[in-house]
C-alpha distance (Angstrom), angle and dihedral (degrees) to the residues before:
residue distance angle dihedral
X1 . . .
X2 3.81 . .
X3 3.72 119.2 .
X4 3.92 120.0 -115.6
X5 3.83 124.2 -106.5
X6 3.84 86.9 -114.7
X7 3.82 91.1 60.9
X8 3.79 92.2 52.1
X9 3.87 91.3 48.5
X10 3.89 89.8 49.3
X11 3.71 90.0 51.0
X12 3.82 91.4 51.4
X13 3.72 92.0 48.8
X14 3.69 94.5 49.7
X15 3.86 87.9 55.6
X16 3.82 87.9 56.3
X17 3.95 98.0 -101.7
X18 3.75 109.7 154.6
X19 3.90 119.1 -137.9
X20 3.74 105.5 -128.2
X21 3.84 93.8 -177.2
X22 3.69 128.2 -117.1
X23 3.87 145.2 -161.2
X24 3.77 120.8 -70.7
X25 3.72 113.6 -31.6
X26 3.91 93.6 -11.6
X27 3.58 124.5 106.7
X28 3.83 127.5 -168.7
X29 3.77 120.5 -149.6
X30 3.78 127.2 -171.0
X31 3.73 132.4 -175.5
X32 3.78 127.8 -151.3
X33 3.80 90.2 -113.3
X34 3.89 88.3 64.1
X35 3.85 96.6 -102.7
X36 3.93 111.7 144.0
X37 3.83 130.7 -168.9
X38 3.78 134.5 171.7
X39 3.74 119.3 -147.1
X40 3.85 117.4 -163.5
X41 3.88 128.4 -167.9
X42 3.69 137.3 62.4
X43 3.81 119.9 -72.0
X44 3.85 95.7 -104.1
X45 3.71 95.8 45.0
X46 3.87 121.5 109.3
X47 3.82 111.5 -104.1
X48 3.82 115.8 -118.8
X49 3.75 117.9 -121.5
X50 3.78 92.6 -110.8
X51 3.77 90.0 53.4
X52 3.78 93.2 54.9
X53 3.80 90.8 45.6
X54 3.87 93.0 49.8
X55 3.76 92.9 47.1
X56 3.96 90.5 53.1
X57 3.86 90.2 45.0
X58 3.89 92.8 50.7
X59 3.79 92.5 46.5
X60 3.78 88.2 53.8
X61 3.79 90.7 47.9
X62 3.78 93.2 52.1
X63 3.89 91.6 54.3
X64 3.85 91.3 60.4
């Protein structure tokens, strides 16, 4: 079962990504290390596979 967009956002915020806002259903997150990611979709929507993969990748990049 796919995760929800809100779960991806919660995971990013726990890793100290900051929500810089966005337009419409888009949210731009940045990390102090310079890593950036945009998440699109409403909070209750199912996350797409590529979104889950991208969040995991960006979290790993922020740890370097």
